[in-house]
DSSP file (Angstrom, degrees, kcal/mol; ACC not computed):
  #  RESIDUE AA STRUCTURE BP1 BP2  ACC     N-H-->O    O-->H-N    N-H-->O    O-->H-N    TCO  KAPPA ALPHA  PHI   PSI    X-CA   Y-CA   Z-CA
    1    1 A E              0   0    0      0, 0.0     3,-0.1     0, 0.0     0, 0.0   0.000 360.0 360.0 360.0 123.2   68.0 -154.8   60.5
    2    2 A P        -     0   0    0      0, 0.0     2,-0.2     0, 0.0     3,-0.0  -0.279 360.0-100.4 -67.7 151.7   65.5 -151.9   60.4
    3    3 A E    >   -     0   0    0      4,-0.2     3,-0.8     1,-0.1     0, 0.0  -0.522  23.4-140.0 -71.9 136.2   66.2 -148.9   58.2
    4    4 A A  T 3  S+     0   0    0      1,-0.2    -1,-0.1    -2,-0.2     0, 0.0   0.798  98.8  55.7 -67.7 -29.4   67.7 -146.0   60.1
    5    5 A S  T 3  S-     0   0    0      2,-0.1    -1,-0.2     1,-0.1     3,-0.1   0.658 105.1-124.4 -81.5 -14.0   65.6 -143.4   58.3
    6    6 A G    <   +     0   0    0     -3,-0.8    -2,-0.1     1,-0.3     2,-0.1   0.496  57.9 149.8  84.5   2.3   62.3 -145.0   59.1
    7    7 A E        -     0   0    0      1,-0.1    -1,-0.3     4,-0.0    -4,-0.2  -0.412  35.2-159.3 -70.0 146.2   61.3 -145.2   55.4
    8    8 A T        -     0   0    0      1,-0.2    -1,-0.1    -3,-0.1    -2,-0.0   0.555  62.6 -16.5-104.9  -9.5   59.1 -148.2   54.6
    9    9 A G  S    S-     0   0    0      0, 0.0    -1,-0.2     0, 0.0     3,-0.1  -0.974  87.7 -47.6-173.6-176.7   59.7 -148.5   50.8
   10   10 A P        -     0   0    0      0, 0.0     2,-0.1     0, 0.0    -2,-0.1  -0.319  63.0 -99.5 -69.8 153.0   61.0 -147.0   47.7
   11   11 A E        -     0   0    0      1,-0.1    -4,-0.0    -4,-0.0     0, 0.0  -0.447  22.1-156.4 -71.2 145.2   60.0 -143.4   46.7
   12   12 A E        -     0   0    0      1,-0.5    -1,-0.1    -2,-0.1     0, 0.0   0.126  54.4 -87.3-106.7  18.8   57.2 -143.1   44.2
   13   13 A G  S    S-     0   0    0      2,-0.0    -1,-0.5     0, 0.0     2,-0.0  -0.428  75.9 -22.4 100.7 179.8   58.2 -139.6   43.1
   14   14 A P  S    S-     0   0    0      0, 0.0   133,-0.0     0, 0.0   132,-0.0  -0.300  71.6-108.9 -66.6 146.2   57.2 -136.2   44.4
   15   15 A A        -     0   0    0      1,-0.1   133,-0.8   132,-0.0     2,-0.5  -0.332  29.3-119.2 -68.7 154.7   54.1 -135.9   46.5
   16   16 A T  E     -a  148   0A   0    131,-0.1     2,-0.4   133,-0.1   133,-0.2  -0.868  23.6-148.1-100.1 130.0   51.1 -134.1   45.0
   17   17 A V  E     -a  149   0A   0    131,-2.8   133,-2.7    -2,-0.5     2,-0.2  -0.820  14.9-124.3 -99.9 131.1   49.9 -131.0   46.9
   18   18 A E  E     +a  150   0A   0     -2,-0.4     2,-0.3   131,-0.2   133,-0.2  -0.548  45.1 160.5 -71.0 137.6   46.2 -130.1   46.9
   19   19 A A        -     0   0    0    131,-2.5   133,-0.4    -2,-0.2     2,-0.3  -0.911  36.3-116.8-148.9 172.5   45.7 -126.5   45.6
   20   20 A T     >  -     0   0    0     -2,-0.3     4,-1.8   131,-0.1     5,-0.1  -0.726  34.2-110.6-107.9 164.7   43.2 -124.1   44.2
   21   21 A L  H  > S+     0   0    0     -2,-0.3     4,-2.3    11,-0.2     5,-0.2   0.870 120.5  56.6 -62.3 -35.5   43.4 -122.4   40.8
   22   22 A T  H  > S+     0   0    0     10,-0.5     4,-2.3     1,-0.2     5,-0.4   0.894 106.5  49.1 -63.3 -39.3   44.1 -119.1   42.5
   23   23 A E  H  4 S+     0   0    0      2,-0.2    -1,-0.2     1,-0.2    -2,-0.2   0.853 108.7  53.8 -67.7 -33.9   47.1 -120.7   44.2
   24   24 A I  H  < S+     0   0    0     -4,-1.8    -2,-0.2     1,-0.2    -1,-0.2   0.925 110.4  45.8 -64.1 -44.7   48.3 -122.1   40.9
   25   25 A V  H  < S-     0   0    0     -4,-2.3    -2,-0.2    -5,-0.1    -1,-0.2   0.913  86.8-170.9 -65.9 -43.4   48.1 -118.6   39.3
   26   26 A N     <  +     0   0    0     -4,-2.3    -3,-0.1     1,-0.2     5,-0.1   0.886  29.1 139.5  54.1  49.3   49.9 -117.1   42.3
   27   27 A L    >   -     0   0    0     -5,-0.4     3,-2.2     3,-0.4    -1,-0.2  -0.990  58.6-110.7-122.6 127.8   49.5 -113.4   41.4
   28   28 A P  T 3  S+     0   0    0      0, 0.0    42,-0.1     0, 0.0     3,-0.1  -0.315 102.8   9.9 -56.7 130.1   48.6 -110.8   44.1
   29   29 A G  T 3  S+     0   0    0      1,-0.2    40,-3.5    40,-0.1    41,-0.6   0.477 104.5 112.4  81.5   2.5   45.0 -109.6   43.6
   30   30 A V  E <   -E   68   0B   0     -3,-2.2    -3,-0.4    38,-0.2     2,-0.3  -0.928  44.2-170.0-114.8 130.3   44.2 -112.2   41.0
   31   31 A T  E     -E   67   0B   0     36,-2.6    36,-2.8    -2,-0.5     2,-0.4  -0.871   7.9-153.6-112.2 150.8   41.7 -115.0   41.5
   32   32 A A  E     -E   66   0B   0     -2,-0.3   -10,-0.5    34,-0.2     2,-0.4  -0.989  13.1-172.1-124.9 133.1   41.1 -118.0   39.2
   33   33 A E  E     -E   65   0B   0     32,-2.4    32,-2.8    -2,-0.4     2,-0.3  -0.987  25.3-124.2-133.1 131.4   37.8 -119.8   39.0
   34   34 A Y  E     -E   64   0B   0     -2,-0.4    30,-0.2    30,-0.2     3,-0.1  -0.558  24.8-175.4 -68.8 130.0   36.7 -123.0   37.3
   35   35 A R  E     -     0   0B   0     28,-3.4    29,-0.2     1,-0.5    -1,-0.1  -0.006  45.2 -91.5-121.8  27.8   33.7 -122.1   35.0
   36   36 A G  E     -     0   0B   0     27,-0.3    27,-2.8     2,-0.0    -1,-0.5  -0.301  38.7-103.4  96.6-179.8   32.8 -125.6   33.7
   37   37 A Y  E     -E   62   0B   0     25,-0.2     2,-0.3    -3,-0.1    25,-0.2  -0.946  19.6-162.1-142.4 162.2   33.7 -127.6   30.7
   38   38 A Q  E     -E   61   0B   0     23,-1.7    23,-3.1    -2,-0.3     2,-0.4  -0.980  11.8-140.7-141.9 156.3   32.3 -128.7   27.4
   39   39 A T  E     +E   60   0B   0     -2,-0.3     2,-0.3    21,-0.2    21,-0.2  -0.929  26.8 160.8-116.7 144.1   33.1 -131.4   24.9
   40   40 A Q  E     -E   59   0B   0     19,-2.1    19,-2.7    -2,-0.4    13,-0.1  -0.979  46.0-124.2-159.1 149.2   33.1 -131.0   21.2
   41   41 A S  S    S+     0   0    0     -2,-0.3    12,-2.8    17,-0.2     2,-0.3   0.768 101.0  19.5 -70.9 -24.1   34.5 -132.8   18.2
   42   42 A N  E     -H   52   0C   0     10,-0.2     2,-0.5    17,-0.1    10,-0.2  -0.996  69.8-148.0-143.8 149.8   36.2 -129.7   17.0
   43   43 A Y  E     -H   51   0C   0      8,-3.0     8,-2.8    -2,-0.3     2,-0.4  -0.963  16.4-175.9-119.5 129.5   37.1 -126.4   18.8
   44   44 A K  E     -H   50   0C   0     -2,-0.5     2,-0.4     6,-0.2     6,-0.2  -0.976   9.4-174.2-128.4 139.2   37.1 -123.1   16.9
   45   45 A S  E >>  -H   49   0C   0      4,-2.7     4,-1.2    -2,-0.4     3,-1.0  -0.951  59.9 -48.6-133.5 113.4   38.2 -119.7   18.1
   46   46 A G  T 34 S-     0   0    0     -2,-0.4    -1,-0.1     1,-0.2     3,-0.1  -0.209  95.4 -52.2  60.6-152.7   37.6 -116.7   15.8
   47   47 A D  T 34 S+     0   0    0      1,-0.1    -1,-0.2    -3,-0.1     3,-0.1   0.306 131.2  58.1 -99.4   7.2   38.8 -117.0   12.3
   48   48 A Y  T <4 S+     0   0    0     -3,-1.0     2,-0.4     1,-0.2    -2,-0.2   0.533  96.0  52.0-119.4  -7.4   42.3 -118.1   13.1
   49   49 A F  E  <  +H   45   0C   0     -4,-1.2    -4,-2.7    -3,-0.1     2,-0.4  -0.975  48.0 160.6-140.9 126.4   42.2 -121.3   15.2
   50   50 A A  E     -H   44   0C   0     -2,-0.4     2,-0.4    -6,-0.2    -6,-0.2  -0.997  12.2-170.6-140.8 138.4   40.5 -124.6   14.6
   51   51 A L  E     -H   43   0C   0     -8,-2.8    -8,-3.0    -2,-0.4     2,-0.5  -0.986   4.7-163.2-132.7 121.4   41.2 -127.9   16.3
   52   52 A N  E     -H   42   0C   0     -2,-0.4   -10,-0.2   -10,-0.2   -11,-0.1  -0.907  21.4-126.7-106.1 128.5   39.7 -131.2   15.1
   53   53 A A        -     0   0    0    -12,-2.8     3,-0.1    -2,-0.5     6,-0.1  -0.398  30.7-108.2 -68.1 147.4   39.8 -134.2   17.4
   54   54 A T    >   -     0   0    0      1,-0.2     3,-2.3     4,-0.1    -1,-0.1  -0.311  54.8 -67.9 -70.9 162.7   41.2 -137.3   15.9
   55   55 A E  T 3  S+     0   0    0      1,-0.3    -1,-0.2    73,-0.0     3,-0.1  -0.247 124.7  18.5 -56.1 132.6   38.9 -140.2   15.2
   56   56 A G  T 3  S+     0   0    0      1,-0.3    73,-2.5    -3,-0.1    74,-0.4   0.359 113.7  89.7  87.5  -4.7   37.5 -141.8   18.4
   57   57 A N  E <   - F   0 128B   0     -3,-2.3    -1,-0.3    71,-0.3     2,-0.3  -0.730  54.8-160.9-119.3 168.9   38.4 -138.7   20.5
   58   58 A T  E     - F   0 127B   0     69,-2.7    69,-2.5    -2,-0.2     2,-0.5  -0.955  27.3-107.0-142.0 160.1   36.8 -135.4   21.5
   59   59 A C  E     -EF  40 126B   0    -19,-2.7   -19,-2.1    -2,-0.3     2,-0.6  -0.801  24.8-160.6 -90.2 127.2   38.0 -132.1   22.8
   60   60 A L  E     -EF  39 125B   0     65,-3.2    65,-2.3    -2,-0.5     2,-0.6  -0.954  10.8-161.8-106.3 118.5   37.3 -131.4   26.4
   61   61 A V  E     -EF  38 124B   0    -23,-3.1   -23,-1.7    -2,-0.6     2,-0.5  -0.900   3.6-158.3-108.7 117.3   37.6 -127.7   27.0
   62   62 A V  E     -EF  37 123B   0     61,-2.9    61,-1.9    -2,-0.6     2,-0.5  -0.829  11.3-147.5 -94.3 127.8   38.0 -126.5   30.6
   63   63 A N  E     - F   0 122B   0    -27,-2.8   -28,-3.4    -2,-0.5     2,-0.4  -0.842  17.5-179.6-100.6 129.3   37.0 -122.8   31.2
   64   64 A I  E     -EF  34 121B   0     57,-2.6    57,-3.2    -2,-0.5     2,-0.5  -0.990  15.5-148.7-131.8 123.4   38.8 -120.8   33.8
   65   65 A G  E     -EF  33 120B   0    -32,-2.8   -32,-2.4    -2,-0.4     2,-0.5  -0.784   6.4-157.8 -91.1 131.2   38.1 -117.1   34.6
   66   66 A L  E     -EF  32 119B   0     53,-3.0    53,-2.5    -2,-0.5     2,-0.4  -0.950  14.8-172.4-106.7 123.1   41.0 -114.9   35.7
   67   67 A S  E     -EF  31 118B   0    -36,-2.8   -36,-2.6    -2,-0.5     2,-0.8  -0.961  21.4-146.1-123.0 131.1   39.8 -111.9   37.7
   68   68 A N  E     -E   30   0B   0     49,-3.1    48,-0.5    -2,-0.4   -38,-0.2  -0.847  16.7-178.6 -91.2 110.8   41.8 -108.9   38.9
   69   69 A T        +     0   0    0    -40,-3.5   -39,-0.1    -2,-0.8    -1,-0.1   0.399  53.7  90.3 -91.5   2.4   40.3 -108.0   42.2
   70   70 A S  S    S-     0   0    0    -41,-0.6    46,-1.2     2,-0.2    47,-0.1  -0.391  82.8-120.4 -94.4 174.2   42.6 -105.0   42.8
   71   71 A A  S    S+     0   0    0     44,-0.2    44,-0.2    -2,-0.1    -1,-0.1   0.380  93.0  66.9 -92.8   2.7   42.3 -101.4   41.8
   72   72 A E  S    S-     0   0    0     42,-0.1    44,-0.2   -43,-0.0    -2,-0.2  -0.905  92.4 -98.7-122.9 150.4   45.5 -101.6   39.7
   73   73 A P        -     0   0    0      0, 0.0     2,-0.4     0, 0.0    41,-0.2  -0.351  37.5-149.5 -61.7 148.2   46.4 -103.4   36.4
   74   74 A V  E     -I  113   0D   0     39,-2.4    39,-3.3    -4,-0.1     2,-0.6  -0.988   9.9-132.9-126.1 129.8   48.3 -106.7   37.0
   75   75 A E  E     -I  112   0D   0     -2,-0.4     2,-0.5    37,-0.2    37,-0.2  -0.710  26.4-162.8 -78.5 120.7   50.9 -108.2   34.6
   76   76 A A  E     +I  111   0D   0     35,-2.8    35,-1.8    -2,-0.6     2,-0.3  -0.927  18.5 168.6-110.7 126.3   50.0 -111.9   34.2
   77   77 A N  E     +I  110   0D   0     -2,-0.5    33,-0.2    33,-0.2     3,-0.2  -0.778  10.9 156.7-136.9  91.0   52.6 -114.3   32.8
   78   78 A L    >>  +     0   0    0     31,-3.0     4,-2.2    -2,-0.3     3,-0.9   0.658  64.5  78.8 -85.7 -17.3   51.5 -118.0   33.3
   79   79 A F  T 34 S+     0   0    0     30,-0.8    -1,-0.2     1,-0.3    31,-0.1   0.892  99.0  40.3 -58.2 -42.3   53.7 -119.1   30.4
   80   80 A N  T 34 S+     0   0    0     -3,-0.2    -1,-0.3     1,-0.1    -2,-0.1   0.514 117.2  51.9 -84.8  -4.9   56.9 -119.0   32.6
   81   81 A R  T <4 S+     0   0    0     -3,-0.9     2,-0.5    26,-0.2    64,-0.4   0.888  96.8  59.4 -97.8 -49.4   55.2 -120.4   35.6
   82   82 A I     <  +     0   0    0     -4,-2.2    62,-0.2    25,-0.3    -1,-0.2  -0.745  50.4 179.8 -95.3 122.2   53.4 -123.6   34.6
   83   83 A T        -     0   0    0     60,-2.7     2,-0.3    -2,-0.5    61,-0.2   0.872  68.0  -1.6 -84.3 -41.3   55.6 -126.4   33.2
   84   84 A Q  E     -B  143   0A   0     59,-1.2    59,-2.4     2,-0.0     2,-0.3  -0.991  53.9-167.7-152.3 151.5   52.9 -129.1   32.6
   85   85 A C  E     -B  142   0A   0     -2,-0.3    12,-2.8    57,-0.2     2,-0.3  -0.988   9.8-179.7-143.2 135.5   49.2 -129.7   33.1
   86   86 A R  E     -BC 141  96A   0     55,-2.2    55,-2.6    -2,-0.3     2,-0.4  -0.973  23.3-124.4-135.4 154.3   47.2 -132.9   32.8
   87   87 A L  E     -BC 140  95A   0      8,-3.5     7,-3.2    -2,-0.3     8,-1.1  -0.774  16.4-160.0 -97.4 135.9   43.6 -133.8   33.1
   88   88 A L  E     -BC 139  93A   0     51,-2.9    51,-1.9    -2,-0.4     2,-0.5  -0.973   2.5-164.4-113.9 129.2   42.4 -136.5   35.5
   89   89 A V  E >  S-BC 138  92A   0      3,-2.6     3,-1.8    -2,-0.5    49,-0.2  -0.967  80.2 -12.4-113.0 121.9   39.0 -138.1   34.9
   90   90 A N  T 3  S-     0   0    0     47,-3.2    -1,-0.2    -2,-0.5    48,-0.1   0.892 130.7 -55.7  53.1  42.9   37.6 -140.0   37.9
   91   91 A Q  T 3  S+     0   0    0     46,-0.3    -1,-0.3     1,-0.2    47,-0.1   0.422 116.1 114.4  73.2   2.0   41.0 -139.8   39.5
   92   92 A E  E <  S-C   89   0A   0     -3,-1.8    -3,-2.6     1,-0.0    -1,-0.2  -0.880  75.5-110.6-105.8 132.1   42.7 -141.5   36.5
   93   93 A P  E     +C   88   0A   0      0, 0.0    -5,-0.3     0, 0.0     3,-0.1  -0.373  43.5 167.5 -57.6 132.6   45.2 -139.5   34.3
   94   94 A M  E     -     0   0A   0     -7,-3.2     2,-0.3     1,-0.4    -6,-0.2   0.763  50.0 -22.1-117.9 -47.1   43.6 -139.0   31.0
   95   95 A A  E     -C   87   0A   0     -8,-1.1    -8,-3.5    32,-0.1    -1,-0.4  -0.989  53.3-110.3-166.0 154.7   45.5 -136.4   28.8
   96   96 A G  E     -C   86   0A   0     -2,-0.3    30,-0.5   -10,-0.3   -10,-0.3  -0.620  49.8 -92.5 -86.7 153.7   48.0 -133.6   28.8
   97   97 A A        -     0   0    0    -12,-2.8    28,-0.2    -2,-0.2     2,-0.2  -0.415  44.1-117.6 -65.3 139.6   46.9 -130.1   28.0
   98   98 A M        -     0   0    0     26,-3.3     2,-0.5    -2,-0.1    26,-0.4  -0.538  21.2-122.4 -78.3 144.3   47.3 -129.3   24.3
   99   99 A T        +     0   0    0     -2,-0.2     2,-0.3    24,-0.1    -1,-0.1  -0.769  41.4 173.4 -86.4 126.6   49.6 -126.5   23.4
  100  100 A T        -     0   0    0     -2,-0.5     5,-0.1     2,-0.1   -51,-0.0  -0.809  44.0-129.0-129.4 170.5   47.8 -123.8   21.4
  101  101 A I        +     0   0    0     -2,-0.3    -2,-0.0     3,-0.0    -1,-0.0   0.253  64.1 132.4 -98.3   9.4   48.4 -120.3   19.9
  102  102 A L    >   -     0   0    0      1,-0.2     3,-1.5     2,-0.1     6,-0.1  -0.382  58.7-140.4 -64.9 135.1   45.3 -119.0   21.6
  103  103 A P  T 3  S+     0   0    0      0, 0.0     7,-0.4     0, 0.0    -1,-0.2   0.706 104.6  50.4 -67.6 -17.0   45.8 -115.7   23.4
  104  104 A N  T 3  S+     0   0    0      5,-0.1    18,-2.3    17,-0.0     2,-0.5   0.087  74.8 133.3-108.4  22.9   43.4 -117.0   26.1
  105  105 A D  B X   -g  122   0B   0     -3,-1.5     3,-0.6    16,-0.2     4,-0.4  -0.640  52.8-144.4 -71.6 121.4   45.2 -120.4   26.6
  106  106 A F  G >  S+     0   0    0     16,-2.6     3,-1.0    -2,-0.5    -1,-0.2   0.886  94.8  53.9 -56.7 -43.8   45.5 -120.7   30.4
  107  107 A M  G 3  S+     0   0    0     15,-0.4   -25,-0.3     1,-0.2    -1,-0.2   0.818 122.1  27.7 -64.0 -32.0   48.9 -122.4   30.3
  108  108 A S  G <  S+     0   0    0     -3,-0.6    -1,-0.2    -6,-0.1    -2,-0.2   0.139  83.0 148.1-117.7  19.7   50.5 -119.7   28.2
  109  109 A Y    <   +     0   0    0     -3,-1.0   -31,-3.0    -4,-0.4   -30,-0.8  -0.377  13.1 166.5 -63.6 126.0   48.5 -116.7   29.2
  110  110 A M  E     +I   77   0D   0     -7,-0.4     2,-0.3   -33,-0.2   -33,-0.2  -0.874  26.7  99.9-142.1 105.4   50.6 -113.5   29.0
  111  111 A D  E    S-I   76   0D   0    -35,-1.8   -35,-2.8    -2,-0.3     2,-0.5  -0.972  70.6 -82.5-169.1 173.6   48.7 -110.1   29.2
  112  112 A T  E     -I   75   0D   0     -2,-0.3     2,-0.7   -37,-0.2   -37,-0.2  -0.812  33.1-146.1 -92.2 126.9   47.7 -107.3   31.5
  113  113 A L  E     -I   74   0D   0    -39,-3.3   -39,-2.4    -2,-0.5     3,-0.1  -0.847  24.7-131.1 -90.5 116.1   44.6 -107.9   33.6
  114  114 A E    >   -     0   0    0     -2,-0.7     3,-2.5   -41,-0.2   -46,-0.3  -0.240  37.1 -77.2 -65.5 155.3   42.9 -104.5   33.9
  115  115 A A  T 3  S-     0   0    0      1,-0.3   -44,-0.2   -44,-0.2    -1,-0.2  -0.297 118.4  -1.5 -54.1 130.1   41.8 -103.3   37.3
  116  116 A A  T 3  S+     0   0    0    -46,-1.2    -1,-0.3   -48,-0.5     2,-0.2   0.672 108.4 136.0  59.6  19.7   38.6 -105.1   38.3
  117  117 A G    <   -     0   0    0     -3,-2.5   -49,-3.1   -47,-0.1     2,-0.4  -0.565  41.2-154.8 -98.2 161.7   38.7 -106.9   35.0
  118  118 A T  E     -F   67   0B   0    -51,-0.2     2,-0.4    -2,-0.2   -51,-0.2  -0.991   4.8-167.9-134.4 142.1   38.1 -110.6   34.1
  119  119 A V  E     -F   66   0B   0    -53,-2.5   -53,-3.0    -2,-0.4     2,-0.5  -0.983  19.6-131.9-128.3 143.2   39.3 -112.7   31.2
  120  120 A E  E     -F   65   0B   0     -2,-0.4     2,-0.3   -55,-0.2   -55,-0.2  -0.835  28.9-176.7 -95.6 124.6   38.1 -116.1   30.2
  121  121 A T  E     -F   64   0B   0    -57,-3.2   -57,-2.6    -2,-0.5     2,-0.3  -0.751   8.0-149.8-116.7 166.8   40.8 -118.7   29.5
  122  122 A V  E     -Fg  63 105B   0    -18,-2.3   -16,-2.6    -2,-0.3     2,-0.4  -0.956  12.7-158.2-136.2 153.5   40.7 -122.3   28.3
  123  123 A L  E     -F   62   0B   0    -61,-1.9   -61,-2.9    -2,-0.3     2,-0.5  -0.998  21.3-155.1-123.4 131.1   42.6 -125.5   28.7
  124  124 A I  E     +F   61   0B   0    -26,-0.4   -26,-3.3    -2,-0.4     2,-0.4  -0.927  13.9 178.0-115.5 131.0   42.0 -128.0   25.8
  125  125 A F  E     -F   60   0B   0    -65,-2.3   -65,-3.2    -2,-0.5     2,-0.6  -0.961  23.1-140.2-126.7 144.2   42.5 -131.8   26.2
  126  126 A E  E     +F   59   0B   0    -30,-0.5   -67,-0.2    -2,-0.4   -30,-0.1  -0.934  34.9 166.7-105.1 118.2   41.9 -134.5   23.6
  127  127 A I  E     -F   58   0B   0    -69,-2.5   -69,-2.7    -2,-0.6   -32,-0.1  -0.875  42.6 -83.9-129.2 159.6   40.2 -137.5   25.3
  128  128 A P  E >>  -F   57   0B   0      0, 0.0     3,-1.0     0, 0.0     4,-0.8  -0.358  35.7-127.3 -61.8 140.6   38.5 -140.7   24.1
  129  129 A V  H >> S+     0   0    0    -73,-2.5     3,-1.1     1,-0.3     4,-0.7   0.886 108.6  58.1 -55.8 -41.9   34.8 -140.2   23.4
  130  130 A Q  H 34 S+     0   0    0    -74,-0.4     4,-0.4     1,-0.3     3,-0.4   0.766  96.4  63.6 -64.8 -23.8   33.8 -143.1   25.6
  131  131 A A  H X4 S+     0   0    0     -3,-1.0     3,-1.0     1,-0.2    -1,-0.3   0.819  93.7  62.3 -67.6 -29.9   35.5 -141.4   28.6
  132  132 A V  H X< S+     0   0    0     -3,-1.1     3,-1.2    -4,-0.8    -1,-0.2   0.855  94.9  60.8 -63.9 -34.8   33.0 -138.5   28.4
  133  133 A E  T 3< S+     0   0    0     -4,-0.7    -1,-0.2    -3,-0.4    -2,-0.2   0.717 109.2  41.4 -67.2 -20.5   30.1 -140.8   29.1
  134  134 A S  T <  S+     0   0    0     -3,-1.0     2,-0.5    -4,-0.4    -1,-0.3   0.113  75.1 140.6-117.1  22.6   31.5 -141.8   32.5
  135  135 A I    <   +     0   0    0     -3,-1.2     3,-0.1     1,-0.2    -3,-0.1  -0.545   5.4 150.5 -70.8 117.4   32.8 -138.5   33.9
  136  136 A L        +     0   0    0     -2,-0.5     2,-0.3     1,-0.4    -1,-0.2   0.634  69.7  12.7-111.1 -32.0   32.0 -138.3   37.6
  137  137 A A        -     0   0    0      2,-0.0   -47,-3.2    15,-0.0    -1,-0.4  -0.996  61.5-159.5-149.8 141.7   34.9 -136.1   38.7
  138  138 A L  E     +BD  89 153A   0     15,-0.6    15,-2.3    -2,-0.3     2,-0.3  -0.939  14.2 170.2-120.9 145.8   37.5 -133.9   37.0
  139  139 A A  E     -BD  88 152A   0    -51,-1.9   -51,-2.9    -2,-0.4     2,-0.4  -0.978  21.4-140.7-146.4 157.2   40.8 -132.6   38.4
  140  140 A L  E     -BD  87 151A   0     11,-2.7    11,-3.1    -2,-0.3     2,-0.5  -0.955   8.0-156.2-117.9 140.1   43.9 -130.9   37.0
  141  141 A E  E     -BD  86 150A   0    -55,-2.6   -55,-2.2    -2,-0.4     2,-0.4  -0.978  13.4-169.7-116.5 123.3   47.5 -131.7   37.9
  142  142 A F  E     -BD  85 149A   0      7,-2.8     7,-3.0    -2,-0.5     2,-0.6  -0.863  14.3-148.0-109.8 143.0   50.0 -128.9   37.4
  143  143 A T  E     +BD  84 148A   0    -59,-2.4   -60,-2.7    -2,-0.4   -59,-1.2  -0.966  24.7 169.6-109.5 121.8   53.8 -129.1   37.6
  144  144 A I  E >   - D   0 147A   0      3,-2.6     3,-2.2    -2,-0.6   -62,-0.1  -0.989  69.5 -17.6-134.8 122.0   55.4 -125.9   38.8
  145  145 A D  T 3  S-     0   0    0    -64,-0.4     3,-0.1    -2,-0.4    -1,-0.1   0.858 127.9 -52.6  50.1  40.7   59.0 -125.7   39.8
  146  146 A G  T 3  S+     0   0    0      1,-0.2     2,-0.4  -132,-0.0    -1,-0.3   0.452 115.6 113.3  79.8   0.4   59.2 -129.5   40.1
  147  147 A T  E <   - D   0 144A   0     -3,-2.2    -3,-2.6  -133,-0.0     2,-0.4  -0.877  60.6-136.8-107.2 138.9   56.2 -129.8   42.4
  148  148 A N  E     -aD  16 143A   0   -133,-0.8  -131,-2.8    -2,-0.4     2,-0.4  -0.803  19.9-170.3 -94.5 132.2   52.9 -131.4   41.4
  149  149 A Y  E     -aD  17 142A   0     -7,-3.0    -7,-2.8    -2,-0.4     2,-0.5  -0.973   8.2-152.9-121.7 135.3   49.7 -129.6   42.4
  150  150 A R  E     -aD  18 141A   0   -133,-2.7  -131,-2.5    -2,-0.4     2,-0.5  -0.935   6.9-169.3-111.4 129.6   46.2 -131.1   42.1
  151  151 A V  E     - D   0 140A   0    -11,-3.1   -11,-2.7    -2,-0.5     2,-0.5  -0.970  13.7-146.8-116.8 116.8   43.2 -129.0   41.7
  152  152 A T  E     - D   0 139A   0     -2,-0.5     2,-0.5  -133,-0.4   -13,-0.2  -0.722  17.4-137.4 -82.0 126.8   39.8 -130.7   42.0
  153  153 A L  E       D   0 138A   0    -15,-2.3   -15,-0.6    -2,-0.5  -133,-0.0  -0.748 360.0 360.0 -90.9 124.6   37.3 -129.0   39.7
  154  154 A Q              0   0    0     -2,-0.5    -1,-0.1   -17,-0.1   -15,-0.0   0.340 360.0 360.0-129.9 360.0   33.8 -128.4   41.2
């Protein structure tokens, strides 16, 4: 007997929606732009933050610029917006974003973006060293209000 709903199988969880970083930020007058990545065995910011990758791993740091394109300051609070972020390498889930105390951590960024101003933010992931050698494509998956969004980094 066919299923009345037309479903063909069990649900695999919520669908993932393609998005841009600007759509993830979702602030009027604010754009978000991927500015590349770098890998390093330890990440240091100023005199107050240092992160050393565990043995066999490296830190992959994704750089994201937030720009206020309006003529007025904009209050940005990504801390209350983004629930989770994970890195995909070559379409495969690799690592979740690390929680940091950095004032420019993309996931927890809370500050005023001045009119026509730009701030550089980061997302830090700890991934196996051997994964770095085969990076062909990077993407980020964000969970916001129970919905998964995928941003392909180019």
